[in-house]
N, C-alpha and C positions, 0 to 999 in steps of 0.2 A: 468691312475690314477683316482681312484674314488673320488667323492667329499666328503669332511668331513661332518660329521653329525652335527646336531644342537648343541649338547653338546660340541663337539670339537670346533666349531666356537665360542660358548659362552665363553669357557675357554680361547681361544686365544685373543678374543677381550677384555675380562675382564682384562687380564694381561697387554695388551697394553694401554688401557684407564687409568688404575690405574697408570702406569708408566708415561704416558704423563701428567696427572693432578698433580701428587705429585712432579715430578721433573721439571715441567714447560718446557717440551721439545717443545710442540706445536703440531699442527695437522698433520705435515708431516709424522711422523712415523706411525700413524694410517692410513693415506691415502695410504702409500706405502703397508702396510699389506693388506688393503682392495682391492687394485688393483691386488696384487699377487694371490689372491684367485679367479682365473679366472674360475676354474672348478665349482664353486658354483654360483647359480643365485643371482641376486640382491635382490630378495625377501628373500631368505634364509639368506643372509648376513645382510640385514637390520633388520630382526627379531631378529637375535642373538645380533646385536649391540644395538638395543633398550633395550633388556633384560639386557645386561651388564651395560648400563647406569643406569637403574632403580635399579639394585642390588647394584651397587657401591654408589649411592646417599644415600640410606637408612643407610649406614654405617657412614655417615658424619653428623648426626643430631645435634651433639654438637658443630661443628665448622662452624660458619656462614660465615666467609671469604672463607673457603674451599668450602662451598656450592655455593657461588657466582662465584668462579673460575670454578667450575664444570659446572654450567649452561652456562657460557660464552664459555667453551669448547664445550658443546653440540650445541650452536649456530654456532660455527665455523664448526662443523661436518655437520650441515644442509647446510651451504653455500657451502661446498665441495660435496654436493649431496650424502652423505653416509647415511643419515637418513632422515626421513620425516620431513617437516617443523613444525609439531606439537609436536615433542619430547621435546623441551625446556619447553613448557607450561605443558606438561604431567608431566615432572619432578618436576616443581614447585607445581603442584597439589598434587603430592605424598609427597613432603616434608612438605607442609602445613598441610596435614592430619596426619603427624607423629610427629609434634613438638607442643609445648605449644603455647598459644596465645602471650606470651611475645616474643618468638622467631619468631612467624609469623609476628609480627609487625616490627621486625628488618629486616627480609628477604624481606618484602614487599617494603622496601626502594629500593632494587635492581630492583624490578618490576617497580617502579615509575621512576627511573633514566633511564631505558632502554625503555621508551615508544616510542621513535622514532624508535627503532629496531622493536618493535611489529607492528608499523604502516607501515612498508615497505610492498610493494606489495607481496614480496616473503612469508612473514609471516602472513599478515593481513587476507587474504582470508581463509587460512587454520586454523588459530589459534583464530579467533574472537569468535567462539562459545566456544572453550575450555577456553579462558580467562574469558568470561562472566560466564561460569559455575563455574570456580575456585573462582571468586569474590563473586558469590552468595553463594557458600558453606561457605566462610569465614564470610559473613554477617549473615548467620544462626547461626554460632557459637558465634557471638559477642552479647553483651548486649548493646542496644542503650542508656541506662542510665549510664552504667559503662565504656563502650568502645566507647564513642561518637566521640572522635578524630580519632580513627582508622576507624570507620565506614565512617566518612567524607572523610578520605584519599582514601578509596576504591571508593567511589562515584565520587570523583574528578578525580581519575585515569580513571574510565570508561568514564567520560565526555571528557577527553583529548584523550582517545584511539579511541572512535567511532566518526565518522563524525557527523557534526552538524545536518544533516538531517536523521540520523538513526532512523527509525520509531519505533524500539523497545524501545527507550528512550523518546518518545513523547506521550503526552496524546492526541491522534488523535481525539477521539470522545468526548473530553471535559467532562470526568467523574470527580466526586467529591469524596473525601475520606470520605465516610459516616461513617466510623468506628471511626473517631476522635470525640468522644463524650465527652463533658465537664460535669462532675457530680458536683452538688452543692446543698446546702440547707439542712435543717433539718426540722422536723415536729414540729408543735405546738409552745408552749410557750418557748421551749428550744432555738429556733432561736432568739426570742425577748430578752431572757435573755442574750444570748451571745453578741448580738449587744449592749444592754444597758451596759453590763459589759465593753465592749470595749470602749465605750464613757466615762464611769465613770473613767476608768483607764488612761484617757488622750489620747486615740487613735482617738478621733474625729478630724475632719479637722478644724483647727483653723488658724488664721493669724500668721505669723511669728513675732517673737519679734522684736521690733524696727520699725515696719511698722504700717500703719493705720489698726486698727483691723477690720476684716470682720466678718459678721455674721456667726456663726457656722452652717455648713451644716448638716442637720438632715439625718442620715442614718438609715433607718428602713427596715423592712422585705420586704416591697413592692419595694423599690429601689434596694435592693439586688437581688431580683428575676428578676426584669426587666433588670438589668445590665447583669447578667450571662445568661439570656435567649437569648440575642443577639447572643451568640456563636453558637446557633443552626441554625440561619439564615446565619451566616458566613460559617458554615459547608455545608449547602445546600441552596444556593441562590434561587433555583427554587421555593422554598416555597413562595417567595414574589409575584409570579404571581397569587397566590390564593387570592381572595378578603378578606377572613377572616384573613388569615395569614398576608396579607399586612397591614391591620389595626393594628394588634398586633405589627408588626415590627415598623410601623411609631410611634405608641404610646410609645414603649419602647425606640426607638432611641431619640425621643423628650425629654423623661424624663432624659436620660443619659446626653445629651448635655446641658440640663438645669442645671443639677448638676455640670457639668464642668464649665459652664458659671457663676454659682453663687459663685465660688471660683477661684480666679486667683492665679496662682503660681508665686512666686517671683524668681528673678535671684539669683543663689547661691552666698553666700558670699565668698570672697577671703580668703585663708588661711593666717596664721600668717606670713609665709615667703614672700608671695607676697605682703602683707600689709606693711611689713617693707621696701621692695624695693620701694614701690610707696608712700613714705611719702610726696613727693612733690605734689602729687595730692590726697588730702584727700577726696575721694568720698566714701560715705557709701556703695555703691554697685558697685563692680568691675566685669566686665564680663570676665570670664577666657578665655585664648586663646584656639584655636581649639585643639592644641596638648594636653593641660591639660584635656580638656573635653574627648578626646578619651582615655586617660589613665585611667580616673576614671569611664568610662562607663562600664556597665554590660549588658550582654545579657541573657535573660531567654527564653527557648524554650516553656515553659508552665508555666503559673502563677497559684498560689495556690488559692483555692476558699473558704478558711476558712472564716466564717463570721466576725471574729475579725480583719482580715487583710484588709477588704475593705476600712476602713477609712484611713489606711496608704497607700494603693495602689492608692487611688484617689489623694494623695499628691505627688505621684511619677511621674516625668515627662516622664520617659520611658514607664511606664504603660499607661499613658494617650495617648501618641503618638501611642502606639501599637493599642489601640482600635480605635482611629480616622483614622489611616491608613487602618485598616480593613473595616471601613465604606466606605472609598473612593474606595477601591478595589471592594466592593460589588456594589456600585453605578455604577462603570464603566462596570461591567458585565451586570447589568440590562439594561444599555443604549446601549451596543455594539451589533453588528450583529455577531452571532456565527453560524457556518455552521450546527451544529448538534442540535440547539435549536428546540424545538417543535413549530409548527405553533401557538399554543395557548399561547406561552410565549411572550406576548407583553404587553406593558404598555399603560395605558390611558393617555390622555393629562394632567389630573390633577396629576397623579402620576409622569409624567415627570417634571412638574413644581415644585412639591414638592422636587424631587431629586436635581434640580438645586439650589433651595433656600437652602436646607440643605447642599449641597456641599460647597456653599459659607461660610456657618457658620462653617463647619468643618475646612476649610482652615484657617479661622480667628482664631479658637481655637488653631490650630497647630502653627500659627505664634506667638500666645501669650504664648506658652509653652516654657520656657527656658530649656537649653541654646541654643542660635543661632536659634530661632524659624523661622525667615524668611528664613534663608539659608536651614533649614530642609524642609520647605514647598516647596521651589523651587526644591529641590532634589526629593521630592515626585512627583511633577508635571512632572519632566523629566522622572522618572521611569515609570509613568503611560502612558506617551506618547510613550515610547518604548514598553510598553505592547500592545498598539494598533497596532503597527507594527508587533509584534509577532502574534497577533490574526489574522491580515490580511494574514500573511504568512501561517498560519494553514488553513484558509478558502480557500486558493488557492491550497491546497493539499500538503503543505510542500515540495516545489520544492527544488532540491539539489542546493547548492551554489557552483559555479565553479569560479576559478580564471580566469581572462581574459588572452587571449594569449599574449605572449610577443610582437608579431608583431603588434597586435591591440593596445597595450599600447604605443608602440613606434610610431605608426602612429598618435595616438591621441595627444601624446606629441609633435610630429613634427608639426601637424596642429596648435596646440595652440601656439607653438613658432613662426610659420610663421605669425599667426594672430597678435601677439604682437610685432614682429620685426619691427622696423622702427617707432613705436609709442613712446616707452620709454624703456630705459634700465637703469641699475644701474649706468653705467659710463656716459651715454649720455641721460639725460631726454628729453622728448619731449618739444618743444617750441611752442608758439602760431603761429609763422610764418610757421613752418613746418606743423602744423595741417591745416592751411589755404591752403597751397600749395597742400596737399593731397586731400582735399575736391574739390579744383578747378580742379585737374587732373582727377577726376572721370567723366565719360561720363554720361550725363543725360539719364534717362530711357524713352523710348518711351511710350506714352499713350497706355493703354491696348485696347482701342477702335480702334486705328489705326492699331494695330497688327491683331485684329480679322477681320477688314474690308479688309486688304490686303490679308489675307489668304482666305477669302470668295471669293474674285475676282479670285483667282487662283484655286478655287474648292477644297480647303483643309480645314482642321480643325485646330484651334489653341486652345490647352487645357491648356496653361499656364505653362506646364512642358515639357521639351524636350522629355523625354521618353514617356509620354502619347501622345504627339503630333505625335511622330513617329509611335506608335501603331495604332492610329486612322487613319493615312494616309497610312497604309500598303496596303489597298484595298479600291477602291471607294465605294463598297457596303459591309458594315460590316456584314449584315445578310447573304449575299451570301457567304462571306468568312467563316462564321461559318458552312455552309453546305458543305464545301469542303471535297473531299475524303481524303486529308491529315490529317484531324481531326478525322477520323474514326479509333479509336484504338481498335475496337472490332474484334478479330480474327474469322475466320470461324471455325465451329464446327469440320469439318473433319481434318483441319490442327492442331487444338488444341489437338484432341484425338490422332493423329499420332505423335505429338512432344514428343521427349524424354526429353528435358529440362523442359517442363512444368510438367511432371510427378514427378519431384523432389520437386515441390512446395507442402507444406503440405495442401494447400487449393485447390489442383488440382481437387479432386472429387466434391467439392462444386461448383467451377467455371464451371466444365464440365456440371453439372446438370443445372446450370443457362443458359448456352449456348444452351443446348439441349431443354429446355423449350422455348427458344426464337427463335430458328432457325429450329427446326425439329418437325414434328408431332409424331415421335417415342416416345417422352416423355409421351404422353397420351395413349400409347398402353401397354399391359401387355405381358411380355415374360415369358413363363413357360418352356423354353427349357433348363434351367440349374437348378440344385438342390442347388446351392449356393445362399446365401442371402447377399453377399458382394456387395458394390456399385461398386468396381473396376471390378468385373465379369460382373455386369449389363452393365457398360459402354463399356466393351470389346465386349459384344454381340451386343450392339447398333452400335458400330463402324463396326463390320462385316456386320450387316444388311444394313447400309448405303452404304458400299462398294459394297455389292451384288446388291442393287438397282441401284447404279451408273453403274455397269457393264451391268445390264439388259437394262438400258436406252440406253447405247452405242450400244448394239447389235440391239435393235429396230431401232435406227437411221441408222445403216448400212443397215439393211434390207429395210427400207423405201427409202434410197438413191438409192438402186438398182432398185426399182419400179418406180422411178421418170421418166416421159416421157422426151425424148430429145427435144431440142429446135425446131428441124425441124418437130416434130409431131404436126399436127394442132389440134385445138379443145380445148386444156386445157392449163392453165397457167403453167409457169415453175415450181413453188413450191407449187401448190395448194394441190395436193394429200399428200405431205409430211406434210404440216401443219395440214391437216385433221386427218391423222393417229396419229400424235403426240398429238393433243388435245384429241383424243379418249383414247390414252394410259395414259395420265395424269389423265383423268377422272376416268379410271378404277383403277389406282394406288391410288387415293384419296379415292375411294369407299372402298378399302380394308384396307387402313392404317389409315383413319380418321373416325372411326365408332362412331356414336352417341350412347348414352345409350340404346335407343330403338332398334337400329340395333344390338347392342351387345347381347340383349336378344334373337334375332332371329338367330344370328350366333354363339350361344354358342357351345363350343366343350367340350366333356367329355374325360378325359384322361385314364379311365379304363373301362373294360367290366364287365359283370356279372360274368364271370368265374374268373377274377382277383379279384373282390370283395369277391367272395366265397373263394378264396385262402388266402386273407388277414384276413378274419373273425376269423379263429381259433387262429391266433397269438394274436388277441386282447382279445378274450375269454370273461370271466365273467366281465372284466373291461369295457365292452361296455357302461355301465350306466354312468361311470365317463366321458367317451368320449362324450356321448350324452348331458350331462349337460354342458360340455365345449363348444359344438357346438351350444348351445342355445335352446335345446329342453326342454320343461317343463315336470313336473311330469306326467300329464295326457297323454302326447305323449309317454313317456317311458312305461307307463302301457298299452297303446294301442299296442305298439310293442311286449310286452310280451304276450298279449292275442292273437295276430295274428300269432305268431310263437311259435312252441313247444320247440325247442332247442335253446341253447345259440348262436350257430353258425348262425342259421337262423335269430335270432334277430339282431345280429351284422351286418349280410349281408344286412338285410332290412334297418338298420340305415344308412349304407354307401350309399345304393342306393338312399334313400331319400335326403341325404346331397348333393350328386353329382348332383342330378336332380334340387334341389331347389336353391342352393348357386352358384352365378355366379363366385365367387372366389375359388370354390372348386377345388383342384388339389392334386396330390400325394405329391408335395412339401409342400403344406399347411398341409396336413395330417401328414407328417413326423415331421414337426415343432411342431404341437399340441401334438403329442404323446411324443416327447422329453420333452415338458413342463410338461406333466403329469407323467414323469418319467416311462413311459411304453417303456423301451429301446429296448426290444426284438421285440415288434411290430413295433417300428420306424425303426429298422434294416431291418425288412422284407420289409417295404415300400421302403427303399433306395435300396435294392437289386432288387426290381421290377423296380424302376426307371432306374437302370443301364442297365437292359435288354431292355427297351423300346427305340425306336429310337426318336431323337429330333423332327422329323416331323410326328410321328405316333399319330394321334388323332382319336379315334373311337367313334362315337356317340352311346349312349345306345338306343336300340330299345324300342318301346313303349309296345311290348307284354311281 
């Protein structure tokens, strides 16, 4: 029986899924049908089922409860391993793209309520990027001024979904939002007219009725500009490290705090209801309870900068607190150590002293700002101390937070219980007599000098810690113990190259080259016996060379052993000849394997003959000038080759001859590599064919004639 096609599978799954979701049957019917289609592969069945889910969902855009039931059914299908773990999030993305923003906000409630499902290991790894993309698409559609609550819900969901140490949600390099620009001010006399009109209309800052009258605070264009100019320093605090900008900031901040200090805000009056309830205590000013303050408090994300409003804003306690807290945040950043700060971002001693004095003044102004000024100041101190912990965590690389193991927690709790048991409990408190008996039962500790003296007499060390004492007394001579063979963990080169387990290590080639440079002279010799440039092929050739040298040494030893005179032959020692021949063999081996640069110049070998160069020249042809420039020959040398040879073939052959004679690294391998880099593929192929015909040991020197 042939397997059904994609369209047939799609039709069957669409019918079954629709029946299960509309009638509330459950996942069993779909699972049974999925398992019965054994003739189809899992890939074909999953593709058809995914398409069936997406087609059916788009038909339910008007029924939000049906959409939530359908997504839950898709989650159950994922747990039954019939679909990919990403399909529920894909379906949510489809439905968010197909409905209006009002319905998106209602459907997003389902996403928020199932955050624990998305955080499961089965879904998190596969769905985290899809969920992030879905939320970002929603945020792009929303207006931050009109849909503020919905935007906040999305951001809170992402904060709950991703772990605390998720680097995509952290400002790792401490960047500032430089796009947050505060626009203010108008030109010329219009600004002064607006300020004067505001004060004439009664917008000036005056004392409250029924209290001692305070002098009216003069608000002019100068104070207005200084006040709103501080926002630029709050936006980019690094400006304060510039000397000129620092003077401007200090002057503006001093003027603003002087304006705050010149006018004290009074506690708000109690309303008529609270006044009628408190007739027994006829105080003129009643401090409202904290609950009432919270109910009447308002939050503004951005204040208006109209000149007429400044006088009213200075009388607003929330406005004043906002500015003062911004100053404290700026002071903390300037004094704190941030990992990504520039080396030039440091304060002088005078600047640090000014910050300390001003910080004291700011806290005093916050405490004087009603309502509950002292409590608010303490809350600000607490939040800034938490900010220091946050800054330290970011400086350490944002390490991931992990819950302690249950066994470790239980052990700690048991140790704490054991430490406190016998001292005092809720049912039986500790008594002075019991405490005296416990102190008396403790054995007195021996003096440290007696312990050291006793250990010295026994030839041992006493380090004050049992484990350190054991380690220091493991061997009488610690330096000799460090030189022991059991501490040599470096393997031999031959064993490392022959090992099959080591080859599975990704750093095998790098470690092998390190061992080769440390233990063998072959690292400093050049092998031209292979046309491959892979490190693995080079190491294999080195391994074969080492094995061959080892076999040759064994053969020489056998021959020398046959020539050793017997013990009854007079005149020569027992092993004198063998030692002499072995030393001579080692000397010859070092002469051939460890050549100095001067010896390499005298022992240079050439890999091609004149006939072979004449055979390669036609394949290079007229492109020989590009090759000459790549090989390092100048324009005058190329012109010399053209004048000395009539044909292009002779010019190319002459070039190859000069290169093979002059360059110590010249070889057919190098020539093929250079030709491939110049995209002269036909010539490179000719060189490779010539390499294939040459024997690995064939090296013919070019004659001088």
